[in-house]
N, C-alpha and C positions, 0 to 999 in steps of 0.2 A: 504493500500500500504506500502511496505517496505520502511523505511527511512534510510538514511546514516548519520553518524556523521558529524557535521558541518565542522570539520577540513578536512574531506575527500572530501567534496563538493567544497572546495576552488580550486581544480584542477579537473574539470570534465573530461578532457581528460585522465588523469591518472586513475581516478576512473573508467571510462568506460572500460579502458584496463584491470584493475584488475578484474572487474566483468565479463568481457568476458572470461578471463582465468579461472574464477571460474565456467564457464558453463552457464552463462546467455545468452539469446538470445538478438540480437541487438535491436529488437522492445521493449523488456521489459526494457533494459538499457535506451533507449530513453525516455520512459515514466517516469522512475525514475528521470532522470536528467533534464527532460523538454528540451530535445534537439531534433532536427530534425533527422529522420532516415538517411537521406542523409549525414548529418554531421558525424554521427557515422561510416557510411560505408567509408567515406573519411578518417577518422582517422584510421580505421581498415586497409585500403589499404596502406596509407602513412607510418604508423608506423609498418607495418608487423606483425600484431597480430598473424596471422596464422603461420608465419614463425618462431616465437620465440621457442627456445628449452625449454624443461622442466626446466632446470637449470635457464635459463633467466627469466622464469615466477616466479620461487621461489625467485630469487634474487630481482625482482621487489617488491614482497610482503614483503620481509624482510626489504628492504630499506624503504618502506612506513611506516611500523610499527615502525621501529627504529627511524625515524625522528619524528613521532607522539609522542613517549615516551620522546625523548630528549627535545622537546619544552614544555612538560607538566610542568607547574610552580610548583605545589606541588606534589612531588613524594612520593609514598609509598614503603614499603619494597618489595612488589611484582614487582614494576616498576623497581627498581634497579636490581632485579634478572632477569627480562625479558630482560633488556638492555644488561646485561652480556651474557645471552644465545644467543641473536640475534647476538651480535658481534662475538661470537665464530662460529656461523653458517656461517656468511659472510666470516670469515677467512678460514673455511673448503672449501667453494665453490671456493675461490681463489686458493686453493691447487688443486682442481679438474681441474680448468682451466690450471694450470701449468702442471699438469699431461697429460692433453689432448694434449698440445703442445709438451712435451718432451717424453712422454711414459715411463718415469722412475717412478717406484713404490716409490722410496725414496722421490720424490716430493709430492706424495700423503700422505705418512706417514714418517716423519723424522726418526722414530725409526727403520724402516726396514733396512736401511743401516747398522746400528750398529749390528743388529741381524744377518744379512747375512754375515758380515765380520768375526765375531768370535763367533759363537754360542756356541762353546764348552768351550772356555777359558774365556768367559766374567764372571767377578766376580759380586757378589751381591752388588749393590750400596747401600751405607749406607745413611740412612735418606733421601731417594729419593722417590718422587712421580712423576708419569708421568703426562702428560698434562690433561688427563681425570680425574685423581684423584685430581689434583689441582682444576679443574672446579667443581668437586663434593664437595670439601672442602669449596670453596667459596660460592657455592649455599646453603650448610648447614648452614654456618655462617650467611648469609643474611636472610635466612628463619627464624632463631631463634631470630632475633633482635626485640626489642621493638621500638616504634616510636622515643623515645628520644635517643636511641642508634644509630639509623640510622642518626639522626642529628649529633651525635658525629662523625660518619663515614664520613658524607659529609663534616664536618668542617675539618677533618683530610686530606681530599683531596685538600682543598683550602688554609689552614693556616698552618704555620710552628709551631706555639705554641698554644696548647689547655690547658686551665686552668679551671678545673671543681670543683665546690663545691657541694657536693652531700649528700643525705641521706644514712644511713647505709642500707646494704643488698638490693641494687637495681641492682646488677649484674655488677658493673663497672670492677672489676678485671677479672671476667669471660669474659666480652665483649672484653676488651683490649688484653687479652691473645689470643683470637681467631682472632681478627683483625690483631695482629702482626704476627702470624704464617701464615695466608693467604697471607699477603703482602710479607713476607720473601720468601715464595715459588714462588710467582708471579714475584717478582722484585729482589730477591737476596739481600735485604737490611738487614744489621745488626740490631739487637734489643738488647737493654740493659734495664733490668728490675731492678729497685732499690726500696727497701723498708727500713723501719726502722731497719729491721734485715734480715739476710740471710734466716732464716727459713720462714719469711713472703714472701720474694721474690720468694721462691721456690713454693709458691702456684700458681704463674703464670706457672711455669714449669709443675706442676701436671695437671692444666687445659689444657695446650697445648698437653701434651702426651695423656691425656684421649680423647680429641677432635679428634686428628688424628687417634687414635686407633679405636674409635667408628665409625668414618666416612669412613676411608680407610683401616682399618685392618692392619695398619703399626705402629709399635712401635718405636718411636724416642728414640735414645740412646745418652748418653753422658751428661756431665756437664762441660763446656757449650755444648749445642746442636749445632753441625755444620752440616748444610744441604749439600746435594750433590752439590747444585749450589754455594756453598761458603759462604752463609749467616751464621752468627754466632749469637747465642742467649745466652746472659749472664744473670745470676741471682745473684745479688749482694746485700749486706747490705750497710750500710752507713759508713763503714770504708773507709775513703778517700784514704788511702794508697793502698788498694786492688781495689778500684774503678777507679783509674787513668789508663790512657793508652788505654782505649777502645774508639771506635768511632762507632756511629750508631744512630738510632732512640731511644730516651730515654723515658721510662715510669717511673714516680716517684709516688709511691703509698703512700697514707696517709701522705702526706708531712707536714701537720699541727701537727703531733705528733713527728717529727724528732727533736732530740736535736742538737743544733748548726746548724740550717737550712741554714743560710746565708753562712756559711763556706762551707757546702756541696753543695749548689746550684752552687757555682763557679765551682766545679768539674763536676757537671752534665751538665751545660751549655757548658763547654769545650768539653765534649764528642760529643755534637751536634752543634758545632760552625759553621761548613760548611753549606751553604744554602740548601744543598740537604737533610740534616738530620732534623728530626722533634722531637719536645719535647711535652710530654703530662704529665701534673701535675693534679692529682685528689686526693681528700681527704674529709673526714668528718671534720667539724670545731672543734677546740679545744678552747683555750683561746684567748681572745683579746690581751693578752700580749705576745703571741707566736711570735717568730722571723719571721715566715712566713706571718704574717698578713700584713705588709707593702708591701710585694711582691704581695699579692692578691689585696690589695686595691689601688695600684698604687702609694702609698706614696714613695716607694723605687725608682720608676722611676723619680718622681719629685724631690726627694732629691738630685739627681745627676745633676740637671739642673738649669741654671739661672732662676730667677723668671719669666722672660718674656717668657721662653720656656716651662713652666710647663703647664700641661694639666689637664682638669677636668675628674675625674673618678666617674662614678655612678655605684656602685657595689650592688645596691639594688636588691631584688628579682624581683620586678616589671620590672626593666630594663633588667635583665639578664636571665629571665625565658626561653626565646626563643633563647638565645645565642646572643652574640654581639662581633664584632671586636673592641677592645679598642685602645686608642691612642698609647699604647706601643707595638702594633703589636700582642698582645695576644688575642685569641678568648676565651672569658669567658662565663661560663654558671652556673646557680644555678639550681639544680634539687632536689626538696623536694620529700618526699614520696607521697604527693598529686599530684605533677607533674608526677611522675613515674606511678601512677595509671591511670591518664588521658592519659598517653602515652602507655597504653596497659598492664602494669605490673599487673598481677593478683595474686601476691604472698602474698598480705597483707590483713588482716582484720582491716581496719582503726579504726573502732569503738572499737574493742577489744584492739588495741594498746593504744588508749586514756585512757582506763580503767587501763591498766597495768602500764603506765608511769605517773609520775607527769608532770605537765605543763612544768616545766623547762627542765626535761629530754626529754620529747617529742619534744620540740622546738630545743634542741641541737642535739639529735641523728637523728631526722627524718625531721625537718624543716629547717636545715642548719643555725641555729642561734648560734653565738659564746657565750661562757660562760664567765661571769665575776667571776673568781675563787678567788677573794680577800676575800670572806667570807667562802671559803671552808676550811675544816680541813686539807685537803691534796691538796694544790695548785699544779699546773703542775710543778712549779719550784722545789718543794720538790720531786716530782715523777721522774723527768728527770734523776737524777743520778742513780736511780734504774733500768732504762730501758737500757738493754745491748743487744748486738748481741750474743745470747746464743750459736749459732753454732761456733762463733769465740772465745768466752771467756771461755765456759765451756768444757774444753777438756776431762774431766772425765765423761761426760754424753753422753750416747748412746741412743737417743730417740727411735730408731727402734729395739733395741736389746730386747730379751725376759726379761732380767733383766737390765734396763737402768742404774742403779747405783750400780749394784752388790748386796752385802748383807748389804749395809748401810740402816739404818732405816729412815723412812719418817713420816711426820705428815700430816694428812688429816683434812682439815676444810670444813664443810658443812653448807650451809645456806638454809634450805628447806622453802623458803618464800611462798610457795603456793602449791596447789595440784589441780588436775583436769584440764580440758580444760580452765577454766576461771581464774585460779590462775596465780600469777606472776611466773617467772622462778626461779628455784633453782640453786645455784652456788656451785661448788666443786673445791677445789684446792689441789694439792699435793706439799708439801714443803719439800725440803731436808734441814734439820736444820744445822745450824752452830755448829761445835764441840768445837770451841774456840771463844774468843772475837775478834780474828783477822779474823776469817772466816765470810762468809756472808750466810744468809738464801737465798735459791733459790727456786722460785716457778717453779716447773718442768712442771706442767700441770694445765690447768684450763678448766672447762667444765660448760656449762649451760644446764639445763633440763627444759622442759616445757611440760605440759600435762601428766605427769606421776603420777600414784598413789603412795602411800607411800611404798608399797611392791616393786614396780619397782625401786623407788629411793634407797631403802635399798639394793636391788640386785646390782644396779650400783656401790654403794660404795664397796660392797664385791668383785666385779670383779677386784679391784686393788690388791687384795691378790696375784694374779697370777704374777704381775710385781714387787711388792715391799714388803719389810718387814716393816709392819706398826707398829709404836710405839705409835701413838696417833691419836685419832679421836675426834674432837670437834664439837658438833652439837647444834645449837640454838633450844631449846624446848619451847620457850615462846608461840608459837602458835601451828601450825600443825606439827611441828617437832618431837613431842613426839612419834607419831606413827612410824616414821622412826627410832627414837632412840631405841624403843623397839625391833624392828627387828634386828638392828645392834648389839645390846647388846647381842643377843643370841650367836653370834660367836666372839664378841669382848667385853668381860665383863668389861674392864677398860675404856669403853667409857666415855667421859666427856660431861656432859650436861651443857649448859649455859642458865640460866633463866635471861632474860634481865631486867634490871632496870637502872635507871639513873646512879648509881655508877659504875656498871659493864661496861656499854657502854663507860663511860668516861675513865675508867681504860684501856680498850682495845684500844681505840683511842690513848691515850697518850703513851701507850707502843709501838704501831706501829709508831707513830710520832718519838719517841726516836730512834727506830731501824733505821728509814730512815735517820734521821739527822746524825747518826753515820755511814751512808753508809754501813749498814749491811743487806740490802735486795736487791735482784735482780730478775727481771723477763724479759722476752723477749720484746725487744723494739717494736716488731710488734703487741703486744697485746694492741691496743688502747682501747679496751673494758675494760681491767683491769684498765688502767689509768682513763677512764671515770667513772668507778665504784667508785674509791676512791675520785675523784673530786666531786661526787654527795653528799658526806657527809658534812653536815654543822653544825656549832655550833649555837644553839638557846636556848632561855630561855624556861623553862617549863611553863605550864599554870599558876602556882602559882607565877611565876616571881622571885622565890627564888634560883633556881638552873639552871645551864646550862646542856643541853643534846645534843645529836648528832642525827640528823635526815637525812633521805635520800629518801624522797618521799612525798607521800600525807599524811602520818600519822607519828606517833612516832614509828612505827615498823621499821624494817630494810629496808623497801621500796625496790627499785630496785638495790641498790648497793650490790647485792648479792655476787659478786666475792670479793669485798673489805671486807665484813664482814666474809666471809668464810676464807679469808687469815688471818684475825685477830683471828679467832677461832683456827687456826693452830699455829700462833705465840704466842698465850697466853700460850702455853705449856712451853715456856721458862720462867724461873724465872725473876722477874723484874730486878734483878741485873746482868743478863746475864747468859750464859750457865753454868750449874752445872758441877762440876768436874767428878762426877760419875753418869751419867744419870739424868733424870728429874723427874722421878716418875709420879704419876697420882692422880688426885682428882676426885671422882665420880660425884660430882655436885658442881657447882660454881654459886653463886649469890651474889649480892651486899648487 
């Protein structure tokens, strides 16, 4: 015998009616519900089952299903999607009722009136989606969410402030970009995206434009993006002067890497001061000494209050793995890479990641553990002055031009720390060198490669010939880099090979430290991976105990700090005493 869900059986009279409208005979319904036939015939007569119109029958089914989903305690992504779809169907049926009473087509479709009034003179609406396109956008957004992202979404509907500590590469920026544009189209709310640099903030914009284009075939225009409904989407760096004066929902990306965080947080909180605006903070962890840590831990909240009013904050992973509303009104969550995998994220090979990273690196980058950088050769305090908003500061750099720096020469550093699918990633940087002692070296580009053979790596290096006039290429050939160097040397014969030993590594590190202390190095503040790479390098004793060396991983090789070592391969082209008056020259091979 067919059985019904328990929640449907709680109302036999309604269940009987819906089954009758589905085509069931009264006698079969009576058997299923264990009711007398006479009772069902009475319900049928009194409730007018046969008199109901097709629309009334559909409305009843929609209502029953919607209530069933709303009271469901643990909702999945498909549940949110179905609730949204059912709600829209009920709204459409309401329009049908209104049309039935008035006979006006505009009551059935609000767009008809505008089309009929001025079909020839109507202008193309800028950054506009109609109701069906917005519905399609929201459905696509919810469909693509992992379980932990749906939790972020639900928290955003309930709480004004979300504060999320997360693993790298679990799709946070991607998710919040989509969440924001859907809400902006639905409710006309302003959105303000803030990152350590304007270039990093524009990643939100690229995700938004791509999402709307792929889903609705509409290309959003402008910077800021101003929607047809009046919502404004701004993409800003951490320059407090340019960030003032805006109001809306705030998204602050990678806030644990922002220099002078406390100063900037006052600006961001002011943007969303009114109760209708929401604030979202999310980041990978940096150093325990960072200004943002008291904000995360609750120490900042307690510091402003008398002892009797202070609250206990538990920011451990065990407490925050599922998300929790804390005493300061912030909803906090910690999402490690393991949490993400359990939440449906299938983008990672966890065992391979454990092989690629040292324990400390794995815990910091993927398990949301803060770093004690007191033993680092490059602590965050040394790196912060190097981190600038490149789009604001470098007015002579055109990143999207065929020749971004014209005919000026550049230095390329490359750290081919692995090869094949099981190897560590390789790092490449492009440095625009300082011409005088007053100028600064600028890291224009950084790239990481994984799973490429040495021929593909060499070809990637050569591709930069199209954009830049290359003056220097430095490659570590201590291990697998020799094969890459041999291919590069065919078209760049003045290639510099670096064969690592204790003396050479120490020389490179000390040179880079000196350049940073003199404030002669800059890279984009949004590149937290660059900062993490430098922070991973530590000073340790050699096995003999007689010398110090610099390590960055599981072994005495370059480890996973590939971007840092690649940068030092480029910077090492500068003489120890600073820029040469007439060029720098080249050395074919350097070793200690």
